[in-house]
C-alpha positions in Angstrom: -6.6 -55.0 -57.8 -3.1 -53.4 -57.2 -3.0 -49.7 -57.3 0.3 -48.2 -57.6 0.3 -44.3 -56.8 2.6 -42.3 -58.7 4.9 -40.4 -56.6 5.2 -36.5 -56.8 8.4 -34.8 -56.8 8.5 -31.5 -55.5 10.7 -28.9 -56.4 11.0 -25.1 -56.5 8.7 -24.5 -59.4 6.1 -22.3 -57.9 4.2 -20.8 -60.7 0.5 -21.3 -60.6 -1.9 -22.3 -63.4 -3.4 -19.1 -64.9 -6.5 -18.9 -67.0 -6.3 -17.4 -70.6 -7.7 -14.1 -69.6 -4.9 -13.8 -66.9 -2.2 -14.7 -69.3 -3.5 -12.0 -71.7 -3.3 -9.3 -68.8 0.4 -10.8 -68.0 1.4 -10.5 -71.7 0.2 -6.8 -71.9 1.9 -6.0 -68.4 5.2 -6.9 -70.2 4.7 -4.7 -73.0 3.1 -6.9 -75.7 0.4 -5.0 -77.9 -2.8 -7.1 -77.8 -5.8 -4.6 -78.9 -8.4 -7.4 -79.3 -9.0 -9.6 -76.1 -11.4 -11.8 -77.8 -9.2 -12.5 -80.7 -6.4 -13.2 -78.1 -8.5 -15.7 -76.1 -9.2 -17.6 -79.4 -5.5 -17.7 -80.3 -4.4 -18.9 -77.0 -7.1 -21.5 -76.8 -6.1 -22.9 -80.1 -2.3 -22.5 -79.6 -1.2 -22.6 -76.2 0.7 -19.8 -74.1 3.7 -22.1 -73.4 4.0 -23.1 -77.2 3.8 -19.4 -78.7 6.5 -18.4 -75.8 9.0 -20.1 -78.1 8.4 -17.5 -80.7 8.3 -14.6 -78.6 11.3 -15.3 -76.7 13.3 -13.7 -79.6 11.1 -10.4 -78.8 12.1 -9.9 -75.2 14.4 -7.2 -74.4 18.0 -8.1 -73.5 18.9 -8.2 -69.8 22.0 -6.8 -68.2 23.5 -10.5 -67.5 23.3 -11.3 -71.2 19.8 -13.0 -71.1 16.5 -12.0 -71.8 14.5 -9.5 -69.6 10.7 -10.2 -69.1 9.6 -7.1 -70.9 9.1 -7.2 -74.7 10.8 -5.0 -77.2 8.8 -2.0 -77.9 6.3 -2.6 -80.9 5.9 -6.5 -80.2 2.4 -7.7 -81.1 0.5 -11.0 -80.4 -0.5 -10.7 -84.1 3.1 -10.5 -85.0 4.1 -13.5 -82.9 1.3 -15.5 -84.4 2.6 -14.6 -87.9 5.9 -15.8 -87.2 4.3 -18.9 -85.6 2.7 -19.6 -89.0 5.7 -18.8 -90.9 7.5 -21.6 -89.2 4.5 -24.0 -89.5 4.5 -23.6 -93.2 8.3 -23.8 -93.4 8.0 -27.1 -91.7 5.3 -28.4 -94.2 7.8 -27.4 -97.2 10.6 -29.4 -95.2 8.3 -32.4 -94.5 7.2 -32.7 -98.1 10.7 -32.7 -99.3 12.0 -35.3 -96.7 9.0 -37.6 -97.7 10.5 -37.7 -101.5 13.9 -38.1 -100.0 13.1 -41.0 -97.9 11.2 -42.8 -100.6 14.0 -42.3 -102.9 16.5 -43.9 -100.5 14.3 -46.7 -99.8 14.3 -47.4 -103.4 18.0 -47.1 -103.7 18.7 -49.4 -100.8 16.2 -52.0 -102.4 18.1 -52.1 -105.8 21.3 -52.3 -104.1 20.4 -55.2 -101.8 17.8 -56.8 -103.7 19.9 -57.6 -106.8 22.1 -59.8 -104.6 19.5 -61.6 -102.3 15.8 -60.9 -101.6 17.0 -61.1 -97.8 20.3 -59.5 -98.1 19.1 -56.9 -95.3 19.0 -59.8 -92.8 22.6 -61.6 -94.1 25.6 -60.0 -92.9 27.6 -61.4 -95.7 25.9 -58.5 -97.8 26.6 -55.9 -95.3 29.5 -53.9 -93.8 31.6 -56.0 -91.4 31.5 -53.4 -89.0 27.9 -53.5 -88.9 27.8 -56.9 -87.6 30.9 -56.7 -85.4 30.4 -58.0 -81.7 32.9 -57.3 -79.1 33.4 -57.6 -75.4 32.3 -53.9 -74.9 29.5 -54.7 -77.9 27.8 -57.7 -77.1 25.1 -56.9 -79.6 25.7 -55.9 -83.0 24.4 -52.9 -84.8 22.8 -55.1 -87.4 21.0 -57.1 -84.6 19.9 -53.9 -83.0 18.6 -52.9 -86.4 16.8 -56.2 -87.1 15.1 -55.9 -83.5 13.8 -52.6 -84.6 12.6 -54.1 -88.0 10.7 -56.6 -86.1 8.9 -54.1 -83.8 8.2 -51.8 -86.6 6.7 -54.8 -88.5 4.6 -55.9 -85.5 3.2 -52.4 -85.2 2.5 -52.3 -89.0 -1.2 -52.7 -89.9 -0.3 -53.0 -93.9 -2.0 -55.7 -95.8 1.2 -56.8 -97.3 2.7 -57.4 -93.8 -0.3 -59.6 -92.8 0.1 -61.4 -96.0 3.7 -62.2 -95.3 3.0 -63.0 -92.0 0.4 -65.6 -93.1 2.0 -67.0 -96.0 5.9 -66.9 -95.2 6.1 -66.8 -91.3 6.6 -63.2 -91.5 9.8 -63.1 -93.2 9.8 -59.9 -95.4 12.2 -59.3 -98.7 13.9 -56.4 -98.7 11.7 -54.6 -101.0 8.7 -55.2 -98.6 10.8 -54.6 -95.3 11.9 -51.0 -96.7 8.3 -50.0 -96.6 7.7 -50.6 -93.0 10.7 -48.7 -91.9 10.8 -45.1 -90.6 13.4 -42.6 -91.7 15.7 -43.4 -88.7 15.7 -47.1 -89.2 16.2 -46.6 -93.2 19.4 -44.3 -92.6 20.5 -46.9 -89.9 20.6 -49.7 -92.7 22.2 -47.2 -95.2 25.1 -46.8 -92.6 25.2 -50.7 -92.5 25.8 -51.1 -96.3 29.2 -51.9 -97.7 31.7 -49.0 -98.1 31.2 -49.8 -101.8 27.5 -49.7 -101.9 27.2 -46.4 -99.8 29.6 -44.6 -102.1 27.8 -46.0 -105.3 24.6 -44.4 -104.1 26.3 -41.2 -102.9 27.8 -41.0 -106.5 24.4 -41.6 -108.3 23.2 -38.8 -106.1 25.9 -36.5 -107.0 27.6 -36.5 -103.7 31.1 -36.6 -104.5 34.5 -36.2 -103.1 37.9 -35.6 -104.5 37.7 -35.0 -108.4 33.9 -35.7 -108.5 34.4 -39.2 -109.6 34.0 -40.8 -106.2 31.1 -41.1 -104.0 31.2 -39.5 -100.8 29.4 -41.9 -98.5 30.5 -40.2 -95.3 28.7 -37.2 -96.3 25.3 -39.0 -97.2 25.5 -40.8 -94.1 25.8 -37.5 -92.1 23.1 -35.9 -94.2 20.5 -38.6 -93.5 21.3 -38.4 -89.7 20.8 -34.8 -89.7 17.6 -35.1 -91.9 16.1 -37.6 -89.7 16.8 -35.2 -86.8 15.1 -32.5 -88.6 12.0 -34.7 -89.7 11.4 -35.2 -86.1 11.5 -31.7 -85.2 8.7 -31.1 -87.7 6.8 -34.4 -86.9 6.9 -33.2 -83.3 5.6 -29.7 -84.4 8.9 -28.2 -82.5 10.1 -24.9 -83.7 12.5 -25.0 -86.6 12.8 -21.6 -88.2 15.5 -20.3 -85.6 16.3 -23.2 -83.7 19.9 -24.5 -82.8 20.4 -27.8 -84.7 21.2 -30.6 -82.1 22.6 -32.8 -84.8 24.6 -30.8 -87.4 26.1 -31.3 -90.8 29.7 -31.8 -91.1 31.1 -28.7 -92.6 33.9 -30.1 -94.8 31.7 -32.2 -97.0 30.6 -29.6 -99.6 33.6 -28.4 -101.6 33.3 -30.9 -104.4 29.6 -30.3 -104.8 29.0 -27.3 -107.2 25.6 -26.3 -105.9 26.7 -26.6 -102.3 30.2 -24.9 -102.6 29.0 -21.9 -100.8 28.5 -23.7 -97.7 31.8 -22.3 -96.0 33.1 -24.7 -93.3 34.1 -21.4 -91.4 30.6 -20.3 -91.3 29.3 -22.2 -88.0 26.3 -20.1 -88.1 25.0 -21.7 -91.3 25.4 -25.2 -89.8 24.1 -24.5 -86.3 20.8 -23.0 -87.9 18.6 -24.4 -90.3 20.2 -23.0 -93.5 22.8 -25.6 -94.3 20.3 -28.5 -94.0 17.9 -26.4 -96.2 20.5 -26.4 -98.8 21.0 -30.1 -98.5 17.3 -31.0 -98.9 17.1 -28.6 -101.8 20.0 -30.2 -103.6 18.6 -33.7 -103.2 14.9 -32.9 -103.9 15.7 -30.9 -107.1 17.5 -34.1 -108.4 14.7 -36.0 -107.6 12.0 -33.8 -109.1 14.4 -32.6 -112.1 13.7 -29.0 -111.4 14.0 -26.3 -108.8 10.4 -25.7 -107.7 10.7 -26.5 -104.2 14.0 -24.4 -103.9 11.9 -21.5 -105.5 9.1 -22.0 -103.0 11.2 -22.0 -100.1 13.2 -18.8 -101.2 9.9 -17.0 -101.8 8.8 -18.1 -98.3 12.0 -17.2 -96.6 12.1 -13.9 -98.3 8.6 -13.2 -96.7 10.3 -13.2 -93.4 11.7 -9.8 -93.9 8.0 -8.5 -94.0 7.5 -9.8 -90.6 10.6 -7.6 -89.2 13.0 -10.6 -89.2 16.0 -11.1 -91.4 16.9 -14.7 -92.4 20.8 -13.6 -92.2 20.4 -13.0 -88.3 18.0 -15.7 -87.3 18.3 -18.8 -89.7 21.8 -18.9 -90.6 21.3 -17.7 -94.2 24.5 -15.6 -95.5 24.2 -12.3 -97.1 23.6 -12.5 -100.8 22.1 -16.0 -100.5 19.4 -15.4 -103.3 22.2 -15.0 -105.6 23.7 -18.6 -105.1 23.6 -21.1 -107.8 21.3 -23.4 -105.6 18.7 -20.6 -104.8 18.7 -18.7 -108.0 
């Protein structure tokens, strides 16, 4: 049997592994208040030191060079860090729940749009945007073909009985209403971007995402929103930090002036778009339309208001503007 040894690349990283008891002593030496060592051991055996370090980074003192010093701000406690971690975990649960509804709604909208023309319209470039199927010297494989390859892979990985049925009875060819059920959020949003301009606008208009005088759908906005929400969904799915993170994929700031409940998103306020506030507004706008009420928005508002009790202001950490609870969307 051939054994391939994995090469080890050595660099300048010299920090050794430390057992939990040593890590606790290290945190205390840096100024963190940890009155109960047994409780601390239990915490760090459940949520790793390295994961929690992303939450106590904000509690480190400012260094002269503009970075962060090793010492913690006076009064920093391990219990406070864990409370902040739990705040973020609950926020991600709220967001994940809403994104599930949005994803399923978008699957249905795309199915209605394409299925009415042809059960296999998703595989037929005649029913899609010509740019989606364009092949050039620099782009030898069209975006449509790339998407079809992704559909094939997701279909192969699926263990759903309906997929097995179509494989046995129809050579695996899925009509659009079945194909939509094996797509992940990213593949769904990719297909939406491949719909015709008219179809994208029609779906956006039906969702209240408008441009101009409000009688025309804003497909560019919805395309961007789906891309950003897919990014946020991945943050939640991989249990990464969300509450004060910088958005690597951001909303375009000029899309909101014609949407009443989102007019407050000021294109000059970069902080609202680089942090989570902007995307929470978009999610709240969409899920309120799906549910026919603002229960999700109310629950998230109460949750975010609770951040003040932890000693943090959402206006300073999450991109929320002053007076945000009085805005039409959040009232």
